[in-house]
PAZAPA-4460 file (N, C-alpha, C; in steps of 0.05 Angstrom, whole numbers, plus 32768, in hexadecimal, padded with zeros to 4 digits):
% residues 109
    n_x    n_y    n_z   ca_x   ca_y   ca_z    c_x    c_y    c_z   seq   type   mol
   81B8   7831   8583   81B0   7825   856B   81A0   783A   855B     1      M     A
   81A6   783B   8541   8197   784D   852E   8189   783B   851A     2      L     A
   8171   7844   8512   8163   7836   84FC   8162   7849   84E4     3      T     A
   816A   783E   84CE   8169   784D   84B5   8150   7845   84A6     4      C     A
   813F   7858   84A0   8127   7853   8491   812A   7861   8476     5      V     A
   812A   7851   8461   812C   785B   8446   8110   785B   843A     6      I     A
   8106   7872   8432   80EC   7873   8424   80F2   7877   8406     7      R     A
   80E9   7864   83F7   80ED   7864   83DA   80D3   786C   83CC     8      Y     A
   80D5   787D   83B8   80BF   7881   83A5   80C7   7871   838D     9      H     A
   80B7   785E   8386   80BD   784C   8370   80AA   784F   8359    10      I     A
   80B2   7847   8341   80A1   7846   832A   808E   782E   832E    11      D     A
   8074   7834   8330   8061   781E   8336   8060   7809   8320    12      P     A
   8069   780F   8308   8069   77FB   82F3   8082   77E9   82F4    13      T     A
   8094   77EF   8307   80AC   77DF   830A   80AF   77D4   8327    14      K     A
   8099   77CD   8333   8099   77C2   834E   80AA   77A9   8350    15      K     A
   80AA   7798   833B   80BA   7780   833B   80D8   7786   833C    16      E     A
   80E0   779D   8330   80FC   77A6   8332   8103   77AC   834F    17      H     A
   80F1   77BA   835C   80F7   77C0   8378   80F9   77A7   8389    18      F     A
   80E8   7794   8384   80E9   777A   8393   8104   776C   838F    19      T     A
   810D   776C   8376   8128   7760   8371   813E   776F   8380    20      H     A
   813C   778A   837E   814F   779B   838C   814F   7796   83AA    21      Y     A
   8138   7794   83B6   8135   778F   83D3   8140   7774   83DB    22      A     A
   813B   7760   83CB   8146   7745   83D1   8164   7744   83D0    23      R     A
   8170   7753   83BE   818D   7755   83BD   8198   7763   83D6    24      N     A
   818B   7779   83DF   8193   7786   83F7   818F   7774   840F    25      W     A
   817C   7762   840E   8177   774F   8424   818F   773D   8428    26      G     A
   81A0   7739   8414   81B8   772A   8417   81D0   773C   841E    27      Q     A
   81D2   7752   8410   81EA   7763   8412   81EB   7773   842C    28      A     A
   81D5   777E   8435   81D5   778F   844C   81DE   7781   8465    29      I     A
   81D3   7769   846C   81DD   775B   8484   81FB   7753   8481    30      P     A
   8203   774B   8469   821E   7743   8465   8232   775A   8469    31      R     A
   8228   7773   8464   8239   778A   8467   8238   7797   8482    32      C     A
   8227   778D   8494   8229   7795   84B0   8211   77A4   84BB    33      G     A
   81FB   77A8   84AD   81E4   77B5   84B8   81CF   77A0   84BF    34      A     A
   81BE   77A6   84D3   81A9   7794   84DB   818F   7799   84CB    35      G     A
   818B   778A   84B6   8174   778F   84A5   815A   7788   84B2    36      L     A
   8148   779B   84B3   812C   7795   84BD   811D   778B   84A5    37      V     A
   811F   7798   848E   8111   778E   8476   810D   77A3   8461    38      G     A
   8105   779A   844A   80FC   77AC   8434   80DF   77A7   8430    39      Y     A
   80D0   77BC   842B   80B3   77BB   8429   80AA   77C8   840F    40      F     A
   809B   77B9   83FF   8091   77C2   83E5   8073   77CA   83E8    41      A     A
   8069   77DB   83D7   804D   77E2   83D8   803B   77C9   83D6    42      P     A
   8026   77CA   83E6   8012   77B4   83E5   7FF6   77BF   83E0    43      H     A
   7FEE   77D2   83F0   7FD4   77DF   83ED   7FD8   77FC   83F4    44      E     A
   7FC7   780D   83E8   7FCA   7829   83EC   7FDD   7834   83D7    45      G     A
   7FF1   7843   83E0   8005   784E   83CD   8013   7838   83BE    46      S     A
   8015   783D   83A4   8024   782A   8393   8040   7833   838E    47      T     A
   8048   784A   839A   8062   7855   8394   8075   7856   83AC    48      T     A
   806B   7850   83C4   807D   7852   83DB   8086   7836   83E4    49      L     A
   80A0   7834   83E9   80AC   781B   83F3   80C1   7823   8408    50      A     A
   80C9   7810   8419   80DB   7817   842F   80F0   7801   8433    51      Y     A
   8107   780A   843C   811C   77F9   8445   8124   7802   8461    52      G     A
   8127   77EF   8473   812C   77F6   848F   8142   77E4   849A    53      I     A
   8157   77F0   84A6   816C   77E1   84B2   8178   77F0   84CA    54      Y     A
   8186   77E2   84DB   8192   77ED   84F3   81B0   77EE   84F1    55      N     A
   81BC   7803   84FD   81D9   7806   8500   81DE   7810   851C    56      V     A
   81F6   780B   8526   81FC   7813   8542   81FF   7832   8544    57      K     A
   820B   783E   8530   8211   785B   8531   8215   7866   8515    58      S     A
   8217   7880   8513   821C   788C   84F8   8238   7884   84EE    59      L     A
   824B   7881   8500   8265   7877   84F8   8264   785B   84ED    60      A     A
   8254   7849   84FA   8251   782E   84F0   8242   782F   84D5    61      D     A
   8230   7841   84D2   8221   7844   84B9   8235   784B   84A2    62      Y     A
   8247   785D   84A7   825A   7865   8492   826C   784D   848A    63      E     A
   8275   783E   849E   8285   7826   8498   8275   7811   8489    64      A     A
   825C   780E   8491   824A   77FB   8483   8246   7804   8466    65      Y     A
   8242   781D   8461   823D   7827   8446   8256   7822   8434    66      R     A
   826D   7825   8440   8286   7820   8431   8288   7802   8429    67      A     A
   8281   77F1   843C   8281   77D4   8436   826C   77CD   8421    68      R     A
   8255   77DA   8423   823F   77D4   8410   8247   77DE   83F4    69      L     A
   8255   77F4   83F2   825D   77FF   83D8   8272   77ED   83CB    70      A     A
   8282   77DE   83DB   8296   77CC   83D1   828C   77B0   83CD    71      A     A
   8274   77AA   83D7   8269   778F   83D4   8260   778A   83B8    72      D     A
   8267   7773   83AC   825F   776D   8390   8241   776F   838B    73      P     A
   8231   7763   839D   8214   7765   839A   820A   7781   839E    74      L     A
   8216   7790   83B1   820F   77AC   83B5   8214   77BC   839C    75      G     A
   822B   77B8   838F   8231   77C6   8376   821E   77BF   8360    76      Q     A
   8218   77A5   835E   8204   779C   834A   81E9   77A8   834F    77      E     A
   81E1   77AA   8368   81C6   77B5   836E   81C5   77D3   8368    78      N     A
   81DA   77E2   836F   81DB   77FE   8368   81D9   7802   834A    79      Y     A
   81E8   77F2   833A   81E7   77F4   831D   81CC   77ED   8312    80      A     A
   81BF   77D8   831E   81A5   77D0   8315   8191   77E7   8319    81      F     A
   8192   77F4   832F   817F   780A   8335   8184   7821   8321    82      A     A
   819D   7827   831C   81A4   783D   8309   819A   7836   82EC    83      Q     A
   819E   781E   82E5   8198   7815   82C9   8179   7814   82C5    84      R     A
   816B   7809   82D9   814E   7804   82D5   813C   781C   82DD    85      E     A
   8147   782E   82EC   813A   7848   82F3   811E   7844   8300    86      K     A
   811C   7830   8312   8103   782C   8320   8101   783C   833A    87      F     A
   8118   7846   8344   8118   7857   835C   8116   7874   8353    88      L     A
   8100   7881   835A   80FB   789C   8351   8106   78B0   8366    89      L     A
   8106   78A7   837F   8110   78B8   8395   8117   78A6   83AD    90      R     A
   812A   78AF   83BC   8133   789F   83D4   8138   78B3   83EA    91      E     A
   812B   78AF   8401   812F   78C0   8419   8138   78AF   8430    92      D     A
   814E   78B6   843C   815A   78A6   8452   8157   78B7   846C    93      R     A
   814C   78AA   8481   8149   78B7   849B   8153   78A4   84B0    94      T     A
   8162   78AF   84C4   816B   789F   84DA   815A   78A6   84F3    95      F     A
   8150   7891   84FF   8140   7895   8517   814B   7883   852D    96      V     A
   8144   7889   8546   814B   7877   855C   8133   7872   856D    97      K     A
   8131   785A   8578   811B   7852   8588   811C   7861   85A3    98      L     A
   8106   786E   85A9   8105   787D   85C3   80EF   7873   85D5    99      V     A
   80E0   785F   85CD   80CD   7852   85DE   80D6   7836   85E4   100      S     A
   80C7   7828   85F5   80CD   780C   85F9   80C9   77FC   85E0   101      A     A
   80D9   77E7   85DA   80D4   77D7   85C3   80B7   77CC   85C3   102      P     A
   80AC   77C8   85AC   8091   77BE   85A9   8092   77A0   85A3   103      H     A
   807D   7792   85AC   807B   7776   85A4   8080   7763   85BB   104      G     A
   8073   774C   85BA   8078   7737   85CD   8069   773A   85E7   105      G     A
   805D   7751   85EC   804F   7755   8605   8031   7750   8603   106      G     A
   8024   774F   8619   8007   774B   861A   7FFA   7767   8619   107      E     A
   7FE0   7766   8614   7FD0   777F   8615   7FD0   778D   85FB   108      G     A
   7FC8   77A5   85FC   7FC9   77B5   85E3   7FAF   77BF   85DD   109      G     A
***
């Protein structure tokens, strides 16, 4: 399993645009085959950093998912929305894999 972490630099005056964008991905990403963890908008601290996180089985599965997402009507609409409104200033995509035991549900800490 791979986790894709997308770090966005957003225009802080257009945070509502990012929220709309994230909610659309919340529908399209799972429908197209990736396991969405979530989209995260700035709350405190930096006003320009936001994140999108989802899981895929492999890089091959990622490529197939991306093709489905590009063909998805809501995916196409969301890409066009981002291009038109220019609230995404930069986007960095990193793939990571879990190398420790999963966290949560246990006692202690």
